[in-house]
N, C-alpha and C positions, 0 to 999 in steps of 0.2 A: 734590198729594194726600198727606196725612200718612201716614207709614209706607210710602210707595210710591216717590215720586219720589226721595227722598233715598237709597233703597237701590238706585236705578238710576244713581247719580251716577258718571260715568265716571272723574273724577279720583280720587275716593276709592277706587274699585275698582282703578285703576292703582297707587295708593299701597300697597294691601295686597299686590298682586302683587309689587311691589318688595320689600316687607318679607319676603315668603315667600322670594324669591330670596336675600336677604341672610342669612336664618335657616337655610335648609336646607344641610346639609353631607354628607348621605348619602341613598341612595335610601329612600323610604318609600312604602308602598301604603295608600291610604285608601279605604275603601268608603263611598259615599253610599248610605244605606239606601233612600231614597224615589225612586220614578220621577220625581216632580216635580223633585227635585234633579238627577237625571240629565238631564232635558230642559233645565233651567236652565243646567247646565254646558256642554252641547253647543250649544244654540241661541245662547247668548251668546258662544260661542267661547272660553270659559274653559279648556277642556281643552287647547286649542292654545297658550294663553298661560302656562300653568304651567311652572315649571322642569322639565327632564327628570327630575330626581331625585324629583319628586312625581307618582306615578301614581294616577289615580282608578280605582277598581274599582266596577262597577255592581252594586247589590244587588237583593234580592227584593221591594223595597217598592212593587210595582205590584199592587194587589189584583186587577185583572182578569187579569193575567199568571199569578198563582199559583192562580186558581180552577181546580180540577181539571176536566179534559175531561169526566169522567163527570157533573159537575153540569150542564153544558150539555145533555148527553143526557137527564138527568132532567127538566130544564125543558121540553125538546122533547116528552118522553113525556107531561108534563102537558098540553101544548097538544093532543096527539093525543087526550087524554081529554075535550077540550072545555073545559078550564080556561082562564080568562083569565089569562095570565101577564103580570105587570108588571115592568119592569126599567128601570134607568138606561140611557141611550143607549150608554155605552161597552161594554156587554156584547153588544150585538145582533149584531155581526159577528165575534165570537170563534168560531173553528171548534170544533165538537164532533167526534165520531168520523166523522159522515157529513155534517152540515150545521150551519149556524149558526142562531141564533134568527131572524134576519132571513129566511133561506131557508125556515125552517119557517113563518114568517108568509106568505111568498109561496105556500106550498103550502096555505094555508087556515087556519093556526093563528091564534088570537086573541092577538096580542102588543100590549101598550100600553107606550109609552115615556114615562116619567115623570121628574120632577125630585125627587120626595119620596115615601117610602112612605106618607105620610099621604094622598096622592092615591089610592093603591090601596085604602085603607080606605074612602074616599068612593065609589069605584067599586063596592066590595062592598055598601055600603049602598044604592046606587042600582040594583043588580042582584041582588036577594035570591034569584032563581032560578038564578044562576050562581055557580060557585066561582071565587074570585079568589086568586091566589098572587103575592106579591111576591118577586122573586129578591134575597134579602138578601145582597149581596156587599160585602166590604170589610174593612179593618183596624179598629182601635178607633175610627177617625174617624167611620164611618157607623153604628156600633153603637147610639148613643143614639137616633137617629131610627127605626131599625128596631125597637128595643125599645119606643119610644113607640107605634109603629103597632100592636103587639100589645096594649098597654095600652088604647089607644083602641078597638080592636075588641072587647076584653073588656068595657069599660065600656058600649059600645053594644049588647052582646049579639049581635054578628055571628057566626053559625055558619059562614058561607061564606068567611071570610078565613083565610089561613095564609101562612107564609113558608117559602121554600126557603133554608136557612141555609148560607152559606159565609163565615163570619167567621174571620179569622186574626189572630194577635197577633205584634207585631214582636219583643219580647225573645226568645221561644223560637226564632224564626228566626235571630236574630243568634247565639244560643248554638249552634244546629245548624251554622251556617257556621264558627264558631270550632272546633267539635269535628271538622270534616271534615279528613281526612288531607291534603288538598290545600290547605288554607287557608294563605294567606300575608299576611293582612290585619294591618296595624300599627295602624290607628285607624279609628273610625267617625264619619261625620256622621249624627247621629240625625235622625229625621223630625219636623220641627216641627209638622206638622198632627196627627200621632198624639199627640205630647207635649202639645199644647194641650188634649187631652181627658184623658190619663192622667197628665200631669206627668212629672217627671224622676226621681222617687224610686226607681222600679223598676230604673233603670239602674246605680245605685251598686254593687250586689252583682256585676253582670256585669263592670263595669269593674275592680273589685278582684280578682275570681276569675281573670280572664284577663290582668290587668295590661295593659289597653288603654285608651287615651283614647277618650272618647265626647263629641263636641261636637254639641249640638242646634242646628240652624240653620233659617233661613227659606229662601226660594226665589228671592229676587232676587239679582242679580249680587254686590252688596256683601255680602249675607248669606253667600253661598257662599264667597267669597274670604276673608272675615274668619274664617269657621268653619275653613277649611283652614289659615289662618295659626295659629289657636288650637291646632289638632291638631298641626301641625308643631312649634310651640313646645313643646308637651308632650313630643313624641317626642324632640326634641333635648335636652330637659332631663331625660329619663328619668322623666317623671311620667306617671301614668295616673289621671285623675279624670274626673268628669262635669262638663262646662261647658255653660252655656246662652247661646249667642249670640242666641237668639230671645226674649230676655227681655221684649220688648214684647208678646209674645203668650203665651208659655209660663211657667207657674208651677211651682214644685217639687211642689205638691200636685195640680196639674191642675184640671179642672173638676169640682168635687165633686158638683154636681147631676147632671151627665151620667153620672158614674161610678155614682151611686146608681141611676139608671134602668137602666143596663146590668146591675148586680148583681141587680136585682129580677127581670129576665126571663131573663138568661143565666147560665150557669156555665161554667167552663173545662173543656174536654175535648180529646181527640186530634183532629187535623185532617190531611187529606191536602192536599199542596201540589203543584200541577201541575209535573211534571218533576223534583220533588224527592222525593216520597213522604210517608209519614206522619211527622209530628213530634209527639211526645207533648205533651199539654197546651199546644197551640199555637193554640187557637181557642175560639170560643164555641159552645155548644150550648144549646138551650132547656132551662130547668129543668123538672122533671117536672110541676109544676103548670100549665105552659103547653104540655105536649106535644100537646094537641089543636090547637095552632097550627102544628105541625110538618108541612109539606107532604109530606115523604118518608114519614112514617108514615101520614098521612091517605089518601094515594093509592097506597100500596104500591109506591113506586118505589125504596125503599132498597136493594133487591137488584140493581139495574142496575149492571153493571160494564163497563169498556172498557179498551183499551190506549192508551197515548200514541203519537203519531206516531213511527215508527221513526227517521226521519232528522232530526227537529227537535231541536236542541240547547238548547231553552229552559231546561231544568233547569241545564245547565252555565253558561248566561248568568246565570240568576237567582242562582246561588251565587257568581258572580264568577270562575269558573274560566276561562271563555272570553269573548271579545268577539264582538259580532254579525258582524263582518267575517270571523271564523274559520269561519262556517257556510257550507258549500258551496252552500246553497240561497239565501243572502242576495241579494236584489236580482234573482234570476232566477226560480226557481219560487216563492219567497216574497217577496211585496210587500204593501204595505198594501191594495191592491185584491184581492189573492188570497193571504191569509195562511195559512201552514201552522201557525203558533203564535201564541199571544196576545201575546207581546212585540212582534210586528210590527203588530198592529192597534190595540192599546191606546194611548190618548193619553199614557200614562205609560210605555209599554214602551221598553226600551233599543233594540230593533231598529228601532222606528219613529223614534226620535230620531236614530239613525245614518243611516237611510234619507233623512230629510228635511233634516238639518242638518250631519252630520259631513263634514269635509273629509279627515280621516285615519281610516280604519276601524280602525286598530291602536291608537289612543289610548284 
């Protein structure tokens, strides 16, 4: 399979690991932004094969993990009002303050698990006497489809469709991490899926401002080790620029059509991040002309508030300050079947990756 098998080539991956070993002369800490990268590193054993001087730090690039607990509660409140709530499958077991969406469904709520928000628009069209809300979660990657669902609903004249928005942006999160007093990150592996939509141009200012290398990578073993080699090479040479390892998919300008759709429906606003708090201008909110598609306003749930779990250290893990193995609840009270926090249940969560694949919890 083109662009797949060759990036799982064992010999090529080993060669890059050898090149990293020969290049590195001092300790470096590199944060992979995306949860998909985290799973790739751990599942394929790359974490254990890297030289001791190269430490990977796991970042906040898991959209399910950073969705605020209060948004889960708001979605459940909508179900309590008789609303049909539609969601991607990776959100349904994420715990809210009292229960998950799946548990709310077992209590009688109407939850539909979908692969696309456009399916939710069709459900709204087929059920004109019911209100339908799509739980619009994600980074820039899922924003185009969610924006399109709003445009389709508008074009079809559907008054019973709206979205519960929880869209966050990667560059502001990276900047927030770099501004944190505990930050010790030397370089980033940028998220290839996000950059496939947004391009790489918005990272140049960040790299220059903080004098930090940013290497955009894919998710296969060869992608990851080549990206790490590129980052280490920059660090050893005292360089800090944006490089694109994932050039077969990512372009400097990104996907212009997708960006146009996003800009038509959304604008940038402040967003809350689970375990991290509010990051200014770090997410998408609906433009005023589409406010009637805002489920929070439509159903009066915007005032709902709640507190994060007192013993869950998801915030510290998402900022790269701690590893999953440093959590006292890891593997005991907190497991994939009984998660205390989103990173344990999400398919891209660092805690889930460590639980299923890691041989060394401290790596």
